[in-house]
N, C-alpha and C positions, 0 to 999 in steps of 0.2 A: 777078813783082807777087804779091802777096798776097791772099787769100782775102776776097772781098768779100760782103756780104749778096747773099742771092739765089743767089751762085753753088754749083753742085753741088759738095759736098765731095769730096775725094779717096777712089777706093775703094783697098782695098788688102788685102792677106793678111798676117796677121803670128800670132806666137806671144804667148798670154798664159799666165798661170799657171793658166788653166783649159782650155788646148789652141788648137788653131788657129782664127782667125776670119777670115770673110770680110766686111768693115767694112758695106758695103751691105746684105750677106744678113742680118750680125747685126742691122743697124737694123730691116728688115723693113718694117711699117706702123706702127712706134711713132716717137715723139721721141727724140731722143737727145742726150745729153751726155757730151762728149769733155773730160775734164781731165787737163792734164800737168804734170808734175814731174820736174825737172832730177836729181833722183838719189834713190833709196832709202835708208832710214834717217836721212833729216833731220828737224829738230824740226817746222818750220811744217808740211811735207808730212804728216807724221804726224798731227797734228791736223787738217787738211783731209780727209783719207782718213777720218779717224773721224766729222767730220761728214757726210761723204756717207753713211757705213753708217748712222749714227742717221735719216737721212731715208729710208731703204728704203722704208716706207710711202708716203712722201708722192709718191716717183717713180713708186710703182706705181699710185697713184690717178689720176696725170697721165697714164698710159700711155708711161711714159719709162724708157728704159733709159740707166745710167750706165758709162761705162767710162774709167778711167783709162790713162794710157800715162806710162812712166817708161824713162829711157835707160840701164836696167839689164837684166838677164836675169831669165828667168821664176821661176828658183830663188830668187834674191834677194827677187823678188816673195813667193813664198809665205811665206820667212822674216819679211819685212816684216809682212806680213798679219798675224802673230802678235802683233806690237808694236802693230799698227793696233787689232785687236780688244781687246786689253786697254785700251786708252787710251779706246776708245769704249765698251766695256761691251757690244759687240752684234758679230755678224758681221758681215764685209764681204764680201758674196755677191757683188759684181760684179767682172768681170774687170779686169787689169792688162797692158796691152801692153807686150811687153820690145820696145824700140826701140834696142837696143844699137848697131845700123848706122846710126841717127838717119833711116832712111827715112820716118817717119810725121813726125818733127820737121820735116823739112825740106819734105814734102809738103804740111804746114799752114803753112809759112812763118814756121815758130820759131824756125829757124837757117837760116844762108845756105847756099847748096850745097855750098861748100867746107869747111866745118865738118868737125872731127872730133873724138874724144875721145882727148886724150893720155895717156900712161901717167902714172899718180898722178894722175888727174884729181880736180878738186874741184868740188862744186856749181857753183862760179862758171863753169868752162868751158862749162856748159849753161845758164846763168841765166836766157835767155829761152824756157825750156820752162816757161812759167808762166802758160798760158792757159787760157780756158773757150770751149768751141763748143757752143752749143746749135742743132741739127738737127732740121729739121724730117721727118716720112715721106716727103716728097718728095726727100729727102737734099740738100736745100739749107741753106746757112748762114742760119740768123735771127738769131744774135747772137754776137758773141764780144767776150772783156775779157782783159786782160793784165795780169799783178801781178808787181811785184818779189819778190825773194826773202824781204824782211823783212817784208811785209804779208800776213796770212792772209786767203784769200779767204773773203767772208760769203756763205754757200751760203742762208742766209735771203734774201738779195737775189737769188740765182740762181733759186730757187724763185720769187720773186715775179716777175722777169723772164720765167719760165715760163709762170705764170699769165697774165701780160700778152699775150706772145705768142700763147696758145691763144684768149684771148678776143678779141683784135684780128683775128687770121685767122680765127678760126671765126664771127664775128658781122659783119664788115666794119665795126670801130670802132676807136677810138685809146683809150689810156690815159693820164690825166695825170701830172703828177710826184707821185711818192710813194704811187701808186694801189695799192691791194691790193685783193682780190677782195671784192665786196659794196657796194664805193662805183662811185658815177656812172662813166661813160665818156663820151669824146667821139666826136661826129658829125662825120666827114670833110667838110671844106668842098666836095668833090666832091659830096655828097649834097643835093640841095635841099630846101628847108624842108617842100614837098609830099610828097617820097619819104620823107623823115625822119619825117613825121606819120604816114604809111601804114606804115611799117617798124618804128618804135619807140613810137609814141602820143606822150604829151606829153614836151617836152623844154624846157630854159631857156636861151635866148637871154643870152649874156653879151655876145659882140660879134658882128658878123655871120660871123665866122670862126670862133667858139669857141661852140659849143652841145653841152651836157651831157644825157644821159638815162640812166635807170636801166639798168644792165648786163643786156643779156639774160641768160634763165637758161638 
């Protein structure tokens, strides 16, 4: 069975281009984003890694660590990072997990248990290793999304989703469609009008089940 929201994510020890990590220890008290790739030196993935590198300051502002995983070895990762940094115009300071044995890809249900990498493989052999997992400091899965190989991931949306998660979990609210920081948030239906008034102050009632208020600071 695949990972579900609020499941504790698998812990594992793995090699990266920056040395050995123990995943839960590496996360520590931070948020974390694990983003996966089916092969090094592929065009779409190179642009995605570049986008992640360019957002380094934004991840840091949100107490969030990012880590890649690709089903190639650490030495290939080190070489690939040269291309990534040239494309992005900035250092790629995050680690990339070497998942040649597919242990991480299988633990996160991106590949079936019987999967293996054939000789002369192509990215199509591990095409489903194209996911993003946002993980809270409690080591629980908060959000996941999977993309095909032909569609580059929108890391501005992943950043927006991270903002929404941190807003909702930290303040007991929800965020509406297309929400961005600074916009109004939704008061959960489980909160009475009296409690909403005490907690949030003024709010707008659109329907009895849909009430909006200013985002907590």
